[in-house]
N, C-alpha and C positions, 0 to 999 in steps of 0.2 A: 463508608469505604474511604472517603477523602481523608478523614482524620487518621485512619490507619496508614495510608500511604504517606501522609505528611510526617508521621512519626518515623517511618522507615527512612525517608529521605533526610530527616534531621540527623539520624545516625550516620548516614553516608556522608553528609556534609561535614560532620564533626571529625570523621576519620580521614577526610580529604582523599577519598578513593573513587576511581571511576565506577559508575553504577550501571548495573544491568537488572531489569525487572522481568521476571517471568511469572506467568499466571497459570495455574492448573485448576481447571473447573471440575468440580466433583459434584455429581448429581445422580439421581436414580434413573438408570436407563430403562426405557420401555414402560415407565410408570407415569401416571398422570402428572402433569406439570404443577409444581407448587410455586408460590410467589417468590421464594428465595432459595437459591442454592448457596453452597459455600465455595468461595474461591480462595485458594492458597496462593498468596503473593510472596515471592522470594526476592530479596534484595541481595545482590552479589557484587563483589568487587574483585580486584586482583588478589586480594587477601583471602578470598574464599567467601562462603555464605555469611552474610552479616545478620540477617533477621528474617523471620517468617511471620506472616499474619494471615489468619483465616477470616475472610470477610464475607458477609452475606451480600449476595448480588441479586438485585431485582430482575426477574425474567418476565418478558412480555410474551404475548401471543405470537408476535412475529419472530421473537427469539426461539420460542418453542418450535415453531414450524421449521426454521432454518436448521435447528439441531436435529430434529427428526429426519429431515431430508438428507442430511449428511450421513446419518447412521444407516440409512436404508441402501440396499444394493440397487443398482439400476434395473428397471423392469419395464419392458416395452413389448407391445404386441404388433407394432407397425412394421410390416415387411412388404417389399415390392414383389408380391407373388401373383398379381392379377395380370391376365393376358386376354386379349380380345378373341372371340370366336363367334362365328355366325355373322349374319348380315346386320347392318346398321339401319335403323329406322329413324327418319327425321320427322320432327314435329314442330309446329309453330305454337308459341305461347298464345293463350287466349288474348283477344284484343285488349281487354281491361288489364290483363296481367302484364302485357308488354308496356302499356302506358304507366302502370304503377311501378313496374320494375325500374323505369327511368327515375321516378320520384324517389324510390328507396335508395338507389345508387347515388343520387345527387343531393337530396335535401331532407329526407325523412329523419335521419339520425344527426344529432348535433356533433357527435364524435365518432370518427371512423373506428376507433378501438372497440366499440361495442359489438362489432360483428363476432368477436371471440366469445363474448358473453352469450350472444344469441345462439351460436352453434353449440356451445356447451349446454345451454338450456335444452336445445332440441335433443342432444344426446342423452341428457338426463331423462327426458320424457320417454325416449325409446327404451331405455333401461327399465323405467318404471312400468311401462306397458308389458314388457317381457316378464318382469317380476310378478306382476299381478296375474298374468296368464298362467305362469308355472305354479304359483301358489294355489290358484283356483283349481288347477288340474292335479295337484298333489305331487308335482315333479320337483326334483332337486334343482337348486339354483346353480348355474355356472358362475365363473368369474364375471362379475358385472363391473366394468371399468370404462373410463374415458381416458383416451391418450391423445396428447398433442405432440407434434414433432416439427421442429423448425429446421430449415436448411438455408443458411444465408448465401451459400454459393449458387444454389439453384433458384433462390428467391421464392421459396414455397413454404407454406404452413399446412400441416395435415392434422385433421382431427378425426379420430376413429373411436367408435364405441362397440360394445358387444351386446347391443340391445336387440330389439325385435326385428330390425331390418325391414326391407320393402321388396315386394314382388315387382314384376315389370309393370303391371297395371297401377300399382301404388306409386311407383316412380313417376309415371306419366301424369297421374292424377294429382299427387301431392306437390310435385315440383313444377308442374306445368300450369297450375291454376292458383292465382294469388288468393289468399284468404281461404284456401281449401286445405285446411290443416288436418292432419291425421289426429292430432291431439284434440282438436275440437270434436271430431267425429267420435273419438274414444270417450270423451266426456259425455256426449249425448247418449252413448250406449250405456254409460254407467251412472246416469244422473241420480240414481237412488243409492249409489254406493259411495258414500262421502269419503271413506278412507282412501280409496284409490284416486278419486277425482281431486282430492286435496293436494296430491303430489305431482300433478301435471302442470308444467310451467307454461309452455307455449300454447296459446289458444287462437292465434290469428293467422298462422301460415305465412307471416311476413319475415320472420327472423332469418330464414335460410337465405333470402335474397339480399340481406345486408352484406353478404360476402362479395357482391358485385361492386360495393363501394371501393374495395381494394384490389379486386381481381380482374385480370383481363381474360382469364379462363378458369372455370370451375369443373373439376371432375368428381363424380360421385360413384363409388362402388358400394353396392348394397346387396345383401342376401338375406332373405327372410329366415327367421328362426324356425320356421316349420320344417320338419325333417324332409330331406330330399329336394329342397328348393334350390334352384340354380341361382347363380349370381349374375348381376347386371351392372353395366356402366351407363351413367348418365353424364352428358358432356354439353357445355354451353359457354359461349363467350358473352352472354347477356344481351345479344343484339336482336333477339326476337325468335331465334330458332334453337332447339336443343335436339340432341341425338341420344338414342337408347340402343344398346346392343348387349347381347349375352356375353358374359366374361367368365373365364375359369380362374381358379385360385382365389376366389373372393371369400373372405372369412364371414361367418354369420355376424350380422350387424351392419353398420354403415361407416364408410370411410370417405372423407371429403378432402380432396387435394385442391388447395387454392394457389394458383399461379399469380403472384402479386404483380401489380403494376409497378413501373419503375419508380414512381414517387411514393410508393407504399411499402418498399422493401424493408422498412424498419420492423415490420411485423414478422420478418424472417429471423429476427434476433431473439435469442432465448431470453435475454434480460428484459426486453420490451414486453414480450408475451407474459413473462412471469409477473411483471408489474400489473398487467391487465387482469390476469387470473386472480392475483392476490386481492385486487380491488373489487372485482365483481363476483367471483365464483369461489371464494374461500370456504363457503359452507355448503356446497353442493353435496347431496346425500351419498353419491357414489364415489369411489376412489378416482382421483383425477391426477394424471401423470403428465409431466412435461419433460420431453426428452429422457424418459425413463425414471424421473424422480417424482416422488409423491408430493403433491402440492397442498391439497386440502386436508391438513391434519388437525384443523381446529373444529371444536364443537360449537354448534349453534345453540348456545345455552338458553337463548330465549324460547327455544322449542321444548326445553326440558321442563319438568315439574319444578316449581319453586323450591320445594323441600329437598330436591336432589342437587341444588347448587349452593355451595358454601360461600362464606364471605371471601375467602381467598380467590376463588374462581371469579367472583364478581369484581374484585379489585383488578385482577389480571385483564378481564374482558373490558372493564372501564378504561384502563390505560391503553388498551388496543384501539378501541373505537374513538376515544376522545383525544388520542395522541397527547396525553398529559402524564405528568409524573406524580400528581397527587392521588388521592383516593376519594371515592364518593362518600359524602356525608349522609346522604339518603339513597336508598335503593328501593325501587318498586318493580317487582316482577309480576306482571299482570297478564293473565290469559283468560279468555272468555270465548264462548261460542254464541252468546246472545247479548245484544241484538246483531252483532257482527262477529265474524271469526277474527280474533285478534290474539297474536302472541307478541309480547313486548317486554322490554326492560328499559326502565328509565333511571337515570342517575342525576343527582345534584352534586356538582363538584365541591370538594372541601375548600378549595381556594376561592377567596372572595372575588367576585367578578370585576374585571377591569373596566375602564371607561369605554374601551372599544366594545366590550360585551353589552354595555348598557346602551350605547348610542347607535350601534349598527342597525341597519334597516332590514336586514335579511330575517327570514323566519327561523324556525328552530334548527338546532344542530342534531336532529334525529335522522338516522339512516332508515330508508324505506326498503324493505325486502318483500319479495313475493315468492313464497315457498323456498326461502333461503337463497334466492338469487337477488343480488343488489340491483335496485331500480334507481334510487337516488341517494347520494351520500348525505345531502341536506334537503330533506323533504319539507319545503316551506309551508305546504298546505295541510300537513298532518296535525300540527298543533297551532294554536293561535300565537301571534307574535309575542305576546307578553310572557309566554313560556319558553322563549328562545334560550334561556339559560340551561334548559334540560339537555342532557346528553343521553343517547340511547338508540334503541332499535325498535321499529314497528314492522311486523310481518303479518300481512293479511291476504288471504286468497280472495277476499271479496272486493279488493280495490279495483276499480275500473280503470285500466291502463289504456292509453291510446295505442295505435299500431306500433309505434316505436318503443313502447314500454317506458320511455324516459320521462314522459310528462303525464301528470295526472289530469283526468278529465274532471273539471269542477262540476260536481253533480250533487244531488241530494244525498247520495251514499257517502261521498267524501265529507260533506258537511256533518252527516250523522256520525261518521268515524271521528271527526275532529271534536264534536260535542261529547261523545262518549269518553274519549281520552282526557279531555279537559275536566270533565266532572270527576273522573276517577282520580286524577292527580290532585284536584282540590280536596276530595274526600281523604286522600292519603295524607296530605299536609295537615288537615284538621285532626286526623287520628294521631299524627306524630306530635302535634301541639299538646294533646291530652296526655300522651304517653310520657313525654319528656319536655316539660315547658321551658326549661332552661336552654336545652339544645335548640328548641324551636325559636326561642327569643333571639339567639345568635343568628340563626338562619334568616329570620325576618330582618334583623339589622343589616345583613349583607345583601339580601335579595328583595327586601320590601318594595324597592322602587319599581320592580317589574310588576308587582301586584297592583300598585297604584296606577301604573300605566294600563293594566288590564281593565280597571274600572273606568278610567278616562276614555279609552278607545272603544270600549264595547257599547253597542247600542241597545242590547237586550237587557232590560232592568232585572230580570230574573237571574241572568248570568252575572250582572254587576253585584247583586246581593250574595251570590254564591262565592265570588272572589272576595267579597268584603268579610266573609267569615275568617279569612286569613289575616286581616289587619290586627295590629296590636298597638295599644296606647297606654300611657300612664293615666291615672285617674285621681281626682281630688279625694276619692273615697278610699284610696289605697296608699300604702307607704311608697316613698320615692324608689324608683327602680323596679317596682312590680308592675307587670303589664297585664292588661285585660283586653278581652275581645268585645265586639259589639253584642255578641250573644250573651256574654256574662253581664254586661251592662244592663241589658234588658231584663235579666233575671233578678236584678237588684232594684228595679224601678218601683216607685211607690204605686200603689193601686190607683188606677185612673189616669196615670201619666201617659202621655202619647209622644213625648219629645225626648230625643237623645241630644244632650248639649255638649258642645265641644268648644275649645279655645285654642287657637294657633298662636304659638309663641316660640322663641328660640330655645328656651329652657324652662324647667319647672320653676326655678327661682323667679324668672320674669313673669311666668304665667300666674303664680300665686300672688305676685305683687302688682298684677295688672288691675287697673280700675274697673275693667269689664268683669273680671272674676269677682272682685270686691262687690260689684253691683249685683251679682247673682246670689250672694250669701244670704240675703233676706228670703230668697225662695227655698233655701236649703235643698238644692238640687246637686246631684253628682255631675261633675264636668270632666270630660276627657281632655287631656293635654296633648296637643299635637305639635311636635317639634320640627318635623322635616319640611323642607321647602314646598313639596308638592302635596302635603296632607290636605291643605285647604282646598286646592283644586279637585283633589280626589273626592272629598266629601261633598263638594258642590255638585259634582257629577252624579254621585250616588243618590243624593237627595233624601232617600228613605231606606230603612232597613227593617224587615219584618213588620211592616205596616206602622212603623214609628218614624216620625219626621226627624231628620238630622238638622239641628239648628245651632248656628253659632251664637254664643252668649251675646255678642255684639248686636246681632240681628234681633235677638229676643228683647233686648232693651228698647229698641225702636218699636217693635211690635207692641210692647206694653204701653208706649206713649200713644200709639194709634188707638189702643183700646181704652186709653185714659185710665189705666190701672194706677191706683194711688198707693204710695208707700209713705206711711205716716212717720213723722219725725218725733221720736220719744224724748229727745234731749230737751232740757229747759230752754225757754225762749231767750234767756239771757246769753246763751251760748251760740246763738246764730243771728244772722241778720233778720231784722223785722221784715214783714211782708212788703212794706213800703220801701225799705232800704234795698231789698232785693229787686223790686220792680225798677227802681231808679237806676240801680247798678246795671241791670240787664239792658235797659234802654241806652245807657252810656256805652256799654260794650258793643252793642249793635252798631252804634254810630262810629266807634273807633275802628272796628274790624270791617265795616262796610260790606262789600260784596264777597268777602272771604267766607262768610257764614250765611246760611239761610235763616237761621233762627238761634236764639239764646234762651235756655230754659234753666230752671232750678231742679236739682235732683236730690232726693234724700237717700238714694241707694249707695252713695259714696261715703266713705268714712275717712280714710287717710289721704285721699287724692283731692286736689282742689277743683279739678274739672276733667271732662272727657269729651271726645268728639263721637257723635253717633251718626251713622250713615245707613240707610236702608240697604241691605245686602252688602255688608262691609267686605266680605271675602271676595265677592264678585267684583266689587269696585277696585280692590287692591290688584286683583289679577288683570283687570282691564287696563289699569294705569301702567302696570309692568309691561304688558304686551304691546300696547299701542304707543306709549311714549309720546302722547299728544299734548298733555297738559304740562306746560313748563312753569307757568306762573301760578301764584296763589289764586288769582282770580279765575284762571282757566280751570284749575282743579275744582274750585268751588262751584263753577258753573256745571261741571259734570257730576260732582258728588252730591251737591246740595247738603252740606254738613250742618249739623246742629251742635252748638257748644253748650254742654250742660255743666253748670257750676254748682259747687257744694257750699251752701250758705253757712255751714258750720266751720269751714276750714279757716285757719288763721290768715292764710294768704288772701283769701277772698274777702274776709272782713277788713283786713288792712287795705286792700285795693279800694274798698268802698270809701274809706277815709281819705286815701291819697288822691282820689280823682278830683277832689275839690281843692285840697291844700297844695298838692304838687302834681298838677295834671300831666306835665311832661314825663315825670318818673312813672306815674300811673299808666301812661300809654305804653312806655317801654315794658312795664310789667305785664299788661294784658296781652301785648304782642307775644311775649315769651310764654305766657300760660297757654295761649293758642298754639304756638309752635310745639310746645311740649306735648300737648294733647294730640296733635297731628302725628308727631313722631311715634308716640305710644300706640296710635291706631295703625301704624304702618303705612301711612299715606304720604310720607316724605322720604324720598330716596336719598337726598343729599342734604344733611343738616348744616353744612358748612356756611351757608349764607347768614345764619343767625349768630355766628361767632362775634361779629361786630356788636350786636345788641347786647350779648352777654358781657362783653368788655365794658360797655357803657354802664350796665347794671352793677358790675363789680366796682367800677370807679365811683359810682354814686354811693355805693355801700361804704366804701373806704372814707369818703368825704364826711360821713357821719361820725367818724372816730378821730 
């Protein structure tokens, strides 16, 4: 669209004419929303129409809702037809009800706006009860609707439904006793009828009392749907007493008039209430109107069958819930009844995560619904933190909510739900990696850090290994750029092998030219190349996979020494130091390096490298040094690491060092210091190599003196 507009404006600028832009949106009225409509943009000037462009315009769920509402005629059933008749009876709230009423009004809910959600949920329950009753009895269904009306002048908000309504006894019982919910009783009566029970939202009898957070007086008019039932008024200021009287002109269902406190009159504003309804109740099953305009025109697509939702609908819904302009690279539409009732949709954003997404401490960006009513916009406990890059919706009637619905009760059921969703997402990603390896490789490049975090932060080894199925690395057995999994590595292992070997290096070039990789060649073992900063820490935490030990090649070299495993030198004796020359040289090196090394050894596992440093658990040692920042000097590091310098007696530099130590001891000392520093840098045990620059200058100067 931007390019088309730029083209039009370039024409206007060229003609030096005043510009006017008009847009005519053309789309299918009354038909399901598509991702794009056509917008005709006309550029006009005093000279007449200059140009026209037909541009595809992305439409969102919120755009769709706005358009639908504008197209509909106003429709409201709220009328002031009720009149009092007969005597009024006064009742006191039960003692515990009175006490909890104060808690509800003052501190149970974190946001006052949720009273609208609670009352809409109660109305939805009342309509569902009536629907079930009429369907059971084979009767026709009336208009089943929920209406809200705001009046900023009077400072009131009204909510009215055409549901099952209440008798006088039910008004006294349901509204006079906390946690004495008609929904709860209805569920008890229908415990074997899952279809009906799954659609009842309120189960605690607390939601109605949330109105007293914002009201100084609440009026309720209700009339049972049973034929010939009279209407009644229920009235209370929340102080501990309520009144009930018969009333005429009451429509079947329930009407609640909330007289707002002076500091809560914002809820008499149509715009404010619209925002709350859009936030919490956009997907309520029954038509919901605000001041005569239909609000909930959106489909809860997570409740639909996956085969009935196309890619375009998913893209629109993703943009709606994620508040993003990109599209999902992966979509998982997951529904199950076992072991829990779950309806969910998960999306992985196409856009690469930002540093904020990586570093933020909050949990997932998944919205939690209970029977299509929003409970939390970001339910941190539904998915583990490492999956916080996921966008989506989880709806479960099994979720144990606390009285205010806003907070989850940490329980075995919540943990079970979290485990089920985690395992399903892991399985989904594994399946996608097999289906399209190239697409998955790009996904892992962008989101692999989250998986590494999952392994590091999870305490359950079984879960660690499940997440580890998602890891991908290059391998010495495969061409550069081709990734492999730990599962695939295991399938290529030689019979009897029990170890998975890996080497951490900044790049494949450095990995393949590492002395540690060179030292592994004699074993003829496949080695995974790990390039990312946190790979080493991840594999240290993982420790094993599918009963196979994860071992760094650096650690393997040290283990071989402890086992006194021998690697014979097949080169002619004339091409290496003699045994005595090697012993004398090692003694001299120990003396020169002093406390910087614990030991000096000869190794025949090196070929092109003169020496290497070996430390037991090298990866852990590197991580410790990075995190603690304790060892500043060579001696301090040596005391912690206890490094061994292993020299290659066949290398020209080592053979030359053996000769120089007697003829030019000063130059030999410079040389052995540099060999040691080079080995420490290669091992990743030196953070700052700048201090050795002076020594390198001296070595270069001595080299030039020879010419």
